[in-house]
MARTORMAR-648784 format. One record per residue: y, x, z of N, C-alpha, C, O in turn. Coordinates in steps of 0.001 Angstrom, whole numbers, padded with zeros to 6 digits, always signed. Atoms other than C-alpha are relative to their C-alpha. Layout:
REM MARTORMAR-648784
YXZYXZYXZYXZ;...
//
This chain:
REM MARTORMAR-648784
-001087-000740+000658+075434+041456+014900-000559+000705-001235-001581+001388-001168;+000448-000624+001248+075108+042608+011303+000218+001503+000032+001186+001990+000616;-000092-001458+000096+074514+046293+010610-000038+000407-001465-000986+000081-002178;-000110-000415+001402+075601+047818+007300-001018+001094-000323-001269+001980+000494;+000905-001047+000449+073104+049891+005349+000753+001300-000237+001975+001300-000383;-000628-001314+000182+073761+053598+004892+000555+000185-001405+001618+000782-001576;-000431-000143+001392+074032+053416+001078-000284-001287-000741-001342-001888-000555;+000214+001172+000835+074469+050521-001342+000906+000092-001215+002022+000604-001131;-000754-000099+001250+075632+050200-004969-000741-000802-001082-001930-001091-000947;-001442-000164+000209+077067+049203-007353+000742-001293+000366+000222-002394+000185;-000856+001131-000319+079865+046933-006160+001401+000264-000547+001756+001399-000865;-001334-000129+000586+083392+046248-007397+000971+000707+000938+001842+001443+000473;-000920-000611-000963+085155+047361-004183-000796+000536+001185-002000+000307+001309;+000627-000499-001208+084435+049107-000934-000875+001219-000237-000864+001792-001326;+000836-001196+000104+081954+051926-000243-000985-000056-001166-001315+000983-001739;+000969+000134+001087+079529+050553-002854+000572+000179-001375-000168+000248-002356;-000639-000203+001291+082075+051014-005608+000092+001473-000359+000300+001818-001522;-000102-001443+000216+082115+054798-005196-001408+000547-000248-001962+001261+000587;+001381-000366+000325+078755+055369-006926-000032+001339-000732+000400+001438-001880;+000129-001313+000618+078091+059023-007620-001244+000039-000885-002060-000882-000871;+001182-000165+000844+075537+060288-010105-001271+000031+000844-002293-000531+000449;+001167-000058-000882+073157+061023-007232-000408-001391+000462-001595-001708+000528;+000295+001367-000433+073444+057436-006018-000596-000807-001134-001566-001541-000945;+000529+000689+001177+072904+056080-009508-001466+000358-000205-002304-000521-000400;+001363-000451+000236+069773+058169-009905-000946-000524+001081-002111-000820+000816;+000823+000425-001121+068519+057113-006505-000488-001439-000175-001634-001750+000150;+000444+001393+000115+068464+053393-007315-000518-000352-001388-001328-001268-001527;+000433+000352+001348+067973+053411-011097-001376+000561-000357-001926+000220-001404;+001361-000482+000271+064678+055302-010877-001038-001068+000327-002195-000946-000073;+000955+001017-000432+063087+052167-009394-000292-001080-001045-001443-001504-001148;+000322+001066+000953+063466+049549-012181-001049+000394-001031-001773-000462-001539;+000909-000453+001035+061420+051699-014562-000504+001391+000343+000277+002256+000741;+000575-001311-000269+059041+054625-014100+000494+001010-001028+000888+000636-002132;-000411-001073+000896+059923+057968-015666-001047+000218-001084-002245+000253-000804;+000924-000278+001097+058417+058611-019095+000617-000314-001348+001814-000580-001453;-000409+000361+001358+058609+057970-022833-000062-001519-000135-001070-002132+000216;-000022+001456+000158+059634+054391-023629-000970-000412-001102-000850+000019-002249;+001038+000418+000933+056671+052726-025297+000575-000873-001107+001553-001593-000905;-000342+000848+001148+056965+051082-028721+001443+000157-000446+002057-000804-000911;-001328-000309+000529+060286+052756-029559-000138+001149-000984-000607+002232-000632;+000050-001025+001045+060517+054679-032838-001378+000678-000011-002401-000007-000019;+001273-000741+000029+057833+057441-032878-000420+000511+001366-001352+001308+001472;+000388-000262-001388+057702+057765-029081-000158+001499+000298-001043+001898+001055;-000002-001450-000226+058416+061536-029163-001378+000627-000280-001798+001554+000413;+001303-000580+000366+055055+062235-030814+000186+001442-000468+001021+001726-001326;-000047-001413+000356+054501+065989-031065-001174+000310-000917-002307-000077-000631;+001084-000366+000901+052509+067359-033981+000303+001333-000674+001444+001795-000681;-000134-001220+000783+051918+070515-035997-000681-000219-001340-001580-001051-001458;+000548+000200+001340+051123+070855-039698-000197+001314-000748-000131+001359-001976;+000244-001328+000591+050439+074573-040273+001181+000481-000842+000991+001221-001808;-001190-000407+000755+054010+075051-041517+000705+001196+000635+001805+001557+000216;-000592-001158-000657+054687+078025-039217-000219-000053+001498-000919-000927+002008;+000067-000015-001463+055012+078936-035555+001021-000998+000535+002094-000628+001011;-000905+001062-000397+056569+075600-034717-000772-001295+000188-001877-001457-000331;+000508+001363-000099+055885+072025-033680+001142-000946-000331+002313-000569-000281;-000989+001002+000356+057660+068848-034705-000086-001166+000973-001177-001578+001368;-000061+001070-000993+058788+066085-032358+000672-001213-000628+001798-001135-001121;-000515+001211+000605+059261+062538-033562+001133-000634+000789+001465-000203+001893;-001083+000733-000638+062053+060151-032719-000516-000801+001184-001721-001006+001332;+000424+000806-001132+062034+058094-029565+001073-000149+001056+002178+000377+000924;-000880+000189-001148+063644+057029-026306-000762+000339+001273-001978+000166+001350;+000629-000362-001267+062982+058213-022774+000827-000521+001172+002010-000833+001035;-000635+000405-001248+063795+057205-019218-000452+000979+001071-001623+000993+001451;+000345-001064-000946+063934+060075-016710+000847-000141+001257+002041+000155+001247;-000661+000128-001290+064823+059357-013092+001325-000766-000098+002334-000367+000484;-001188+000843+000115+067309+056645-014052+000935+000369-001125+001982-000260-001275;-000837-000406+001130+068742+058423-017106-000730-000280-001300-001930-000031-001414;+000559+000381+001290+068187+057241-020682+000375+001021-001052+001490+001544-001047;-000285-000900+001113+067915+059449-023758-000645-000498-001271-001642-001218-001232;+000496+000443+001295+067353+058900-027474+000077+001141-000998+001048+001898-001017;+000006-000954+001103+066392+061115-030404-000124-000782-001294-001109-001493-001496;-000080+000819+001204+067331+059636-033777-000607+000670-001226-000791+000020-002255;+000580-000724+001130+065831+062320-036038-001067+000967+000508-000985+001461+001632;+001062-000929-000382+062712+064477-035980+000573+001381+000287+001439+001865-000442;-000457-001333-000400+063256+067819-034233-001122+001019-000182-002298+000701-000005;+000953-001096+000132+061562+071171-034905+000223+000987+001138+001343+001452+001349;-000086-000930-001124+060815+073406-031913-000806+001253-000323-001989+001151-000648;+000735-001235+000283+059890+077080-032436-000970+000351+001126-000719+000055+002295;+000982-000527-000936+056836+078588-030742+000114+001523-000010+000130+002140-001075;-000182-001441-000078+057211+082148-029509-001222+000753-000524-002324+000210-000600;+001028-000842+000602+055188+085007-030992-001269+000051+000852-001184+000228+002067;+001253-000037-000758+051491+084944-030000-000265+001362+000620+000280+002376+000185;+000460-001239-000605+049919+087553-027750-000955+000694-000975-001554+000042-001830;+000820-000766+000938+048007+090313-029536-001478-000372+000083-002167-000396-000936;+001449+000216-000161+044592+089438-028097-000367-001233+000814-001526-001646+000797;+000322+001083-000922+044856+086520-025647+000622-001327-000446+001659-001360-001108;-000493+001350+000308+045311+082767-026021+001041-000430+001027+000996-000024+002188;-001062+000521-000874+048353+080986-024570+000088-001506-000181-000110-002028-001278;-000270+001427+000070+049016+077352-023707+001482-000234+000256+001987+000086+001332;-001407+000356-000173+052605+076207-024264+000119-001498+000266-000755-002284-000100;-000202+001380-000426+054020+072959-022931+001284-000531-000644+002358+000032-000428;-001177+000646+000581+056384+070711-024941+000482-001070+000971-000295-001909+001427;-000512+000867-001062+058669+068815-022601+001311-000673-000404+001972-000270-001361;-001361+000529-000073+061691+066585-022177+000569+000396+001352-000118+000309+002371;-000625-000468-001245+064142+067885-019570+001319-000730+000236+002218-000696-000605;-001281+000548-000446+066847+065953-017744+000656+001042+000890+000135+001386+001951;-000734-001038-000724+069392+068535-016575+001176-000666+000705+002184-000990+000078;-001026+000718-000755+071456+066951-013811+001230+000860+000273+002303+000321+000545;-001135-000891-000193+073691+070011-013410+000903+000014-001229+002128-000012-001110;-000772-000079+001243+074750+070145-017063+000117-001345-000716+000675-001418-001811;-000155+001363+000505+074496+066368-017666-000505-000163-001430+000252-000524-002331;+000581+000166+001323+072121+066309-020614-001515-000173+000109-002122+000135+001135;+001455+000060+000143+068561+065578-021730-000354+000751-001270+000261+000542-002316;+000331-000872+001117+066875+068084-024025-001508+000154-000171-002283-000075+000757;+001380-000376+000299+063590+069009-025708-000142+001500+000172+000801+002250-000081;+000206-001438-000169+062072+072386-024939-001494+000301-000022-002324-000604+000061;+001370-000479-000080+058880+074451-024993-000089+000986+001159+000632+001983+001189;+000236-000917-001108+057672+076076-021777-001130+000944-000398-002275+000521-000555;+000978-000999+000415+055888+079286-022749-000976+000292+001131-000566+000636+002240;+001013-000317-000989+052613+079757-020909-000280+001497+000068+000326+002284-000658;+000396-001398-000151+051028+083030-019825-001307+000224-000743-002298-000455-000476;+001210-000315+000741+048502+084529-022250-001066+000525+000950-000799+001369+001805;+001047-000337-000958+045169+084871-020513-001365-000342-000578-001473-001113-001532;+001343+000398+000354+041411+084717-020852-000305-001398+000489-001202-002057-000038;+000099+001365-000518+041742+081489-018840+001408-000581+000074+001975-000674+001163;-001407+000434+000026+045133+080081-019926+000224-001283+000771-000689-002087+000963;-000414+001205-000715+047021+077419-018000+001410-000358-000433+002158+000498-000906;-001350+000448+000341+050142+075347-018612+001002+000461+001041+000708+000474+002237;-001089-000331-000911+053419+076519-017121+000392-001259+000771+000491-002329+000171;-000263+001210-000786+054301+074145-014253+001329-000663-000363+002277+000001-000782;-001230+000763+000191+056907+071420-014641+000937+000207+001185+000493+000412+002315;-001012+000014-001053+060161+071556-012675+000458-001441+000204+000903-002097-000738;-000412+001364-000321+060922+068271-010935+000686+000011+001359+000036-000045+002402;-000762-000093-001232+063712+068450-008379+001371-000628-000135+001612-001425-001042;-001329+000622-000044+067307+067558-007568+000898+000444-001147+001845-000267-001485;-000835-000512+001083+068775+069669-010408-000596-000255-001380+000130-000498-002344;+000690+000126+001284+066158+069346-013158-001246-000842+000189-001937-000729+001201;+001231+000771-000024+063393+066874-013942-000632+000061-001388-000068-000446-002358;+000687-000182+001273+060904+067739-016688-001218-000925-000086-001889-001176+000916;+001186+000818+000216+058222+065492-018199-000755+000516-001222-000169+001110-002128;+000876-000492+001057+055292+066265-020485+000119-000793-001286+000347-002003-001278;+000213+000628+001293+055035+065564-024183-001314+000456-000623-002076-000362-001137;+001215-000491+000656+052235+067835-025416-000362+001398+000482+000473+002136+001003;+000500-001366-000193+050110+070935-024932-000228+000621-001369-000756-000028-002272;+000183-000719+001257+050100+073545-027713-000841+001248+000268-000455+002095+001075;+000835-001186-000117+047286+076095-027997+000508+001035-001003+000521+000792-002210;-000535-001073+000842+048746+079360-029324-001051+001108-000067-001242+001859+000890;+001035-001009+000178+045994+081565-030700+000608+001385-000102+001765+001522-000498;-000534-001369+000069+046365+085363-030515+000278+000446-001432-000202-000160-002390;-000286-000560+001324+047715+087445-033399-001315+000352-000685-002272+000722-000004;-001146+000113+000916+047466+087580-036339+000407-001441-000337+000921-001678-001430;-000381+001377+000268+048046+083813-036060+001502-000101-000280+002316+000424+000480;-001412+000139+000365+051317+082901-037791+000367-001472-000191+001425-001789-000735;-000272+001421+000180+051073+079111-037708-000692-000790+001098-001595-000288+001768;+000628+000922-000944+050188+076154-035490-000634-001115-000816+000053-001835-001539;+000723+001032+000739+047510+073871-036926+000024-001320+000766+000295-001348+001966;-000074+001342-000598+047324+070125-036263-000900-000128+001218-000517-000750+002209;+000952+000138-001088+044276+070443-034018+000346+000773+001249-000372+000682+002245;-000398-000814-001149+046094+072784-031643+000981-000727+000922+001431-000160+001918;-000955+000777-000795+048360+070033-030250-000724-001163+000673-001423-001932+000014;+000595+001100-000763+047214+067644-027491+001103-000838+000631+002068-000302+001174;-000995+000942-000514+049163+064551-026422-000043-000057+001525-001115-000213+002111;-000100+000103-001457+050396+064519-022786+001021-001050+000431+001368-001115+001611;-001070+000938-000316+052971+061717-022958-000437-001071+000992-001584-001518+000991;+000179+001187-000830+053297+059063-020295+000934-001076-000532+002155-000913-000524;-000800+001073+000566+054449+055817-021855+000326-001037+001070-000528-001397+001880;-000449+000972-000990+056461+053336-019801+000852-001052-000695+001304-000864-001825;-001044+000914+000427+058565+050253-020220-000400-001186-000823+000476-001859-001366;+000369+001236+000663+056517+047531-021835-001255-000547+000675-001806+000075+001583;+001131+000661-000639+053693+045174-020969-001339+000584-000419-002387+000128+000040;+001251-000599+000432+051127+047359-022686-000596-000724-001183-000235-001860-001490;+000571+000569+001205+049039+046748-025732-001465-000344+000156-002121+000040+001124;+001404+000375+000037+045675+045292-026597-000547+000351-001375+000109+000127-002392;+000625-000390+001258+043298+046582-029250-001373-000635-000105-002076-000781+000895;+001326+000554+000260+040219+045017-030819-000643+000775-001152-000079+000870-002242;+000731-000757+001003+037671+047094-032717-001373-000633-000202-001883-001321+000681;+001326+000529+000270+034380+046169-034355-000761+000964-000902-000199+001927-001422;+000857-000834+000820+031482+047690-036251-000167-000655-001358-000604-001802-001450;+000083+000577+001344+031578+047182-040009-001246+000452-000751-001607-000146-001764;+001219-000513+000635+028448+049202-040908-001113+000002+001035-000943+000553+002122;+001106+000074-000946+025087+048518-039249-000404+001394+000469-000462+002331-000327;+000337-001284-000609+024067+051326-036879-001401-000058+000601-001713-000976+001360;+001362-000032-000507+020463+052269-036104-000021+000513+001430+000606+001527+001738;+000136-000381-001404+019583+052463-032387-001460+000351+000267-002314-000535+000241;+001394-000390-000227+016424+054464-031639-000513-000467+001354+000263-000699+002281;+000639+000352-001258+013957+053510-028928-000102+001243+000876-000362+002339+000380;+000186-001126-000902+013875+055704-025846+000451-000339+001393+001583-000781+001588;-000357+000281-001378+013821+055281-022098+001070+000988+000467+000853+002200+000452;-001070-000845-000517+017116+056591-020701+000802+000718-001057+001704+001485-000720;-000729-000663+001084+018346+057749-024123+000986-000993-000602+000604-001874-001372;-001027+000928+000470+021612+055976-024842+000664+000538-001265+000849+001745-001418;-000693-000343+001235+023321+055952-028237+001389-000629+000023+001535-001816+000315;-001360+000522+000031+027092+055605-028554+000191-000935-001195-000293-000668-002295;-000292+000964+001063+028281+052621-030572+001207+000484-000802+002198+000949-000239;-001099-000375+000886+030487+053363-033562+000855-001237-000312+000367-002216-000875;-000943+001078+000314+033548+051113-033817+000929+000526-001087+001937+001169-000794;-000677-000643+001126+034813+052009-037277+001067-000860-000661+001653-000452-001663;-001021+000874+000585+037163+049090-037976+000722-000737+001120+000252-000759+002258;-000796+000654-001041+039823+047095-036138+000679-001245-000546+000937-001372-001743;-000836+001148+000321+041616+043792-036088+001404+000178+000557+002350-000431+000057;-001315-000346-000536+044485+045157-033950-000121+001319+000738-001178+001643+001279;-000011-001297-000660+045466+048535-032533+001211+000106+000919+002119-000723+000861;-001127-000275-000888+047811+049939-029881+000104+001497+000196-000902+002205+000135;-000197-001427-000241+049323+053355-029207-000498+000413+001374-000524+001603+001686;+000492-000326-001339+047933+053120-025655-001364+000679-000036-001702+001431+000878;+001347-000562+000085+044431+054104-026828-000287+000367-001453+000139-000324-002379;+000315-000491+001340+043100+056062-029803-001509+000151-000135-002178+000636+000778;+001429-000133+000251+039628+055927-031340-000268+001389-000572+000308+001773-001590;+000295-001370+000401+038174+059443-031641-001515+000199+000001-002272-000763+000135;+001419-000315-000050+034807+061199-031738-000676-000179-001337-000151-000864-002215;+000763+000104+001232+032207+061526-034473-000384-001448-000267-001078-002078+000531;+000314+001385+000340+031972+058176-036214+000789-001025+000787+000407-002195+000817;-000844+000916-000777+034692+056634-034012-000772-000630+001160-000918-001850+001229;+000787+000474-001133+032646+056368-030819+000750+000060+001328+000357-000612+002281;-000695-000216-001269+035154+057429-028141+001396-000608-000042+002063-000608-001077;-001335+000570-000136+038311+055732-026892+000795+000906+000939+000521+000961+002138;-000784-000964-000763+040879+058316-025745+001302-000642+000459+002024-001244-000335;-001160+000647-000611+043629+057162-023390+001267+000790-000294+001316+002003-000088;-001297-000620+000287+047217+057874-024455+001093-000483+000949+002223+000005+000910;-000944+000494-001001+048909+055939-021659-000763-000266+001287-001677-001091+001311;+000712+000142-001274+047802+056219-018034+000147-001417+000541+001160-002078+000311;-000066+001308-000623+047001+053038-016154-001368-000654+000078-002389-000048-000247;+001231+000774-000114+044408+050367-015524-000235-000770-001301+000679-001390-001845;+000379+000674+001246+042563+048976-018551-001125-000994+000268-002029-000732+001061;+001112+000933+000045+040399+045899-019005-000781+000266-001283-000204+000321-002370;+000870-000301+001129+037436+046631-021284-001076-001069-000080-001719-001389+000920;+001037+001002+000201+035131+044014-022742-000691+000283-001330-000039+000381-002370;+000730-000345+001216+032369+044774-025246-001229-000877-000166-001884-001256+000805;+001211+000732+000360+029634+042854-027026-000783+000831-001001-000253+001223-002041;+000885-000681+000944+026701+044637-028657-001077-000984-000409-001789-001536+000429;+000938+000990+000527+024578+042454-030894-001106+000706-000774-000845+001424-001739;+001148-000681+000572+021083+043627-031801-000694-000919-001011-000901-002102-000740;+000733+000787+000998+019300+042471-034976-000616+000948-001028+000115+001711-001659;+000947+000774-000806+016420+042621-035385-000387+000742+001277+000003+001892+001477;+000443-000646-001227+014827+043348-032025-001392-000510+000344-001885-001472-000245;+001338+000391-000425+011470+043121-030279+000099-000978+001155+000696-000657+002183;-000059+000997-001062+011054+039954-028210-000569+000568+001293-001648+001162+001303;+000432-000491-001299+010790+040823-024532+000465+001406+000308+000259+001888+001422;-000483-001361-000249+012359+044262-024928+001232-000032+000887+001992-001001+000867;-001230-000170-000756+015020+045452-022511+001072+000557-000915+000901+001627-001500;-001132-000441+000819+018316+045740-024372+001152+000323+000942+001621-000549+001672;-001016-000457-000943+020932+047746-022500+001314+000290-000716+001330+000731-001865;-001323-000387+000483+024675+048167-022993+000804+000489+001197+000780-000137+002257;-000754-000582-001107+026940+050345-020846+001395+000412-000445+001639+000699-001616;-001319-000606+000183+030561+051384-020501-000007+001282+000832-000248+001242+002039;+000084-001278-000693+030733+055073-019621+001326+000749-000092+001904+000886-001170;-001173-000871-000064+033704+057176-018493-000454+001395-000416-001101+002094+000364;+000460-001290+000504+033125+060271-020645+000585+001166+000773-000093+002173+000981;-000691-001105-000651+035649+062422-018794-000634+000340+001337-000825+001513+001658;+000532-000215-001343+034160+061970-015344-001508-000248+000108-002073-000208+001201;+001452+000229+000055+030552+061237-016440-000428-001086+000988-001373-000909+001757;+000285+001121-000893+030555+057901-014597-000319-001235-000833+000381-001535-001800;+000291+001276+000645+028890+054675-015701+000808-001081+000691+000618-001336+001880;-000896+000993-000574+031488+051968-015164-000638-001373+000091-000333-002138+001006;+000641+001315+000003+029332+048960-016008-001229+000063-000883-001310+000879-001802;+001212+000070+000810+025930+048081-017413-000559-001415+000040-000469-002098+001060;+000644+001300+000082+024146+044930-018576-001288+000140-000809-001352+000941-001741;+001206+000028+000812+020641+044277-019850-000637-001382+000084-000350-002151+001001;+000719+001261-000013+018418+041324-020715-001430+000204-000454-001699+001102-001251;+001410-000199+000328+014660+040918-021009-000667-001245-000574-001854-001203-000900;+000634+001264+000398+014080+037318-022111+000550-000557-001300+000494-001765-001531;-000530+000469+001265+015695+037164-025531-001126-000554-000865-002182+000067-000994;+001026+000627+000837+013769+034827-027819+000494-000307-001400-000268-000803-002231;-000536+000256+001329+016051+034548-030820+000672+001261-000526+001004+002173+000231;-000539-001173+000678+017452+037011-033317+001229-000446-000803+001090-001369-001606;-000287-001186-000805+020149+038334-033156+000167-000317+001491+000224-001479+001893;-000192+000130-001445+020584+038968-029401+001204+000841+000410+001364+001973-000048;-001234-000685-000404+023864+039938-027724-000019+000343+001479-000528-000413+002306;-000162-000440-001379+024574+041879-024553+001488+000231+000232+002132+000956-000527;-001422-000121-000326+028032+041617-022948+000185+000898+001215-000597+000842+002165;-000280-000896-001110+029527+044230-020661+001515+000134+000125+002222+000177-000882;-001446-000089-000213+032987+044519-019086+000297+000850+001230-000552+001007+002108;-000413-000821-001134+034912+046736-016666+001516+000054+000048+002194-000152-000958;-001421-000260-000194+038365+047328-015241+000107+001360+000686-000480+001568+001747;+000007-001368-000498+039215+050986-014660+001343+000679-000230+002006+000440-001239;-001202-000817+000171+042159+053338-014110-000365+001288-000716-001339+001955-000365;+000199-001238+000749+042394+056209-016592+001289+000811-000012+002385+000255+000050;-001125-000899+000203+044665+059229-016886+000114+000336-001483-000825+000119-002248;-000203-000393+001388+046129+060486-020156-001041+001054-000378-001243+002030+000344;+001018-000935+000470+043425+062265-022129-001412-000374+000377-002360+000148-000209;+001335+000475-000340+040504+060507-020431-000584-000791-001177+000150-001297-002026;+000616+000794+001062+037988+058828-022702-001212-000748+000536-001805-000363+001544;+001177+000777-000350+035244+056224-022509-000703-000436-001276-000146-000334-002368;+000769+000442+001163+032541+054859-024803-000945-001118+000405-001209-001327+001589;+001031+001011-000186+030062+052019-025201-001310+000576-000526-001375+001051-001660;+001306-000520+000413+026409+053074-025318-001061-001070+000207-000911-001940+001066;+001074+000978-000148+023209+051087-025741-001346+000627-000312-001421+001707-000898;+001359-000397+000335+019427+051415-025986-000913-001212+000073-000543-002253+000616;+001066+000981-000181+016270+049368-026278-001191+000755+000587-001420+001919+000258;+001079-000673-000707+013250+050131-024120-001303+000019-000768-002106+000933-000583;+001261+000081+000726+010447+049076-026481+000251-000431-001432+001353-000847-001789;-000116+000430+001380+009766+048322-030110+000504+001106-000892+000812+002206-000433;-000493-000978+000946+010846+050099-033243+001518+000093+000036+002179-000626+000785;-001450-000113+000086+014355+051194-034107+000596-001330-000446-000035-002084-001187;-000662+001241+000401+016823+048342-034502+001422+000313-000444+001900+001434-000277;-001378-000153+000438+020275+047840-035934+000929-000805+000884+000574-001881+001364;-001071+000823-000560+023469+046744-034282+000538-000857-001134+000851-000354-002213;-000358+000955+001045+024469+043651-036210+001489+000063-000331+002318+000338+000536;-001397+000120+000420+027678+043337-038213+000338-001450-000351+001405-001719-000903;-000204+001408+000343+027334+039559-038598+001241-000556+000701+001307-000602+001929;-001245+000577-000517+030793+038009-038176+000627+000883+001090+001122+000390+002104;-000602-000974-000936+031986+041164-036387-000539-000197+001423+000216-000155+002394;+000587+000353-001288+029580+040404-033572-000113+001183+000952-000208+000987+002163;-000037-001178-000863+029513+043983-032278+001449+000448+000074+002002+000942-000908;-001450-000170-000083+033035+044429-030947+000414+000434+001408-000373+000371+002352;-000546-000418-001287+035250+045723-028139+001476-000373+000057+002189-000299-000943;-001410+000268-000264+038582+044679-026626+000455+000927+001112-000195+001020+002153;-000551-000942-000980+040711+047241-024751+001450-000390+000264+002262-000422-000661;-001344+000484-000324+043836+046071-022908+000573+000772+001188-000041+000837+002253;-000722-000640-001095+046323+048071-020821+000556-001095+000922+001171-002055+000457;-000396+001034-000946+047050+046099-017635+001199+000403+000841+002143-000377+000966;-001092-000415-000874+049333+048117-015337-000028+001516+000187-000983+002188-000203;-000066-001429-000325+050447+051589-014216-000910+000367+001151-001269+001535+001305;+000776-000278-001208+048381+051264-011046-001387+000523-000328-002170+000806+000579;
//
C-alpha cells in the first residue's frame, strides 16, 4: 500500500499546489548552495577607497536559502563613527529577511576592543545573513576607510569553478641551503579566475576567494644546476603551516631540470598556499623562464 509523503511541491492540484513560502524555501535551498552567484557582474565585491567612512559594494546576484536577489548598481554603505581609542571590526553582509520579504545589504557594527571580533551572523527561520567582507575600523581620529582595511569574505556558488595558469616571466635566484625553502614568484598569467588571487611580495602566495577543493599542479624548472644535487619543490598551505606535497630528484644529468609537484586540497576563504623550492648543493641557481617552463595551474573542483 502506497504511503503519501508529509510534504511535496510544487504541483498543479492537490496538497502540493498549496506551496507556502516556507515550503518553497525548504526545497529550493537544495538545488544551489547559499552565497554570491559566481561570474555575475561584480559579484558584490566590497572595497574602500579612502573617500570617507564608507565602503562600496559592486553589482551582483545572490542565492540565499532558495531566494534570488540582484543589485544592478554600485551601493555605498556608511560605516559608523570609530571608537576613540579601540579598533573595531565591522561585517558587510547580505540579509534575506523572510518576515519583510526582501534581501538587503547592511553593515553589522562590531564591538571596539583590544582584541576585536566580528559580530555574529543571524541565520534562522526569520533572517538569513551571509558574509561579504570584513572592515577594520581604526580608532579616532580616523575619518576614512582605506583600501587595505577591507578583507573579502564572500562565498561564491553556482558555477563549475574556474582554472588559472600562472608562470614566471623573470628568472629568480634560488640560494643553496639545507631546509631553507624559497617561495617561487609567479608574476604573469595565461588565464585567471576570481576563485583565487595572487598576493604576497613578488606574487608568491595564492589566496583563496572561493571555498572548496582545488587541484594544484606546479612545475619548477632549474637552470643551471649542479649535477647530482637534490632539487626540491613543495606545495605548502601557508594558513595552516602544512606541507601538502613535495617532490625531489637526485639524478638529473641535463640542463635545465624540472621538478613536478601536485596536490588536491580543501581550502576556506582567505586561506593561502605557495610553491617553494631549494637545492641541497652547488651554487645559487635560477628558475628558468624558457618557454614558461616554471608554471602553476590552480583549478577549483567542488564545494566539498
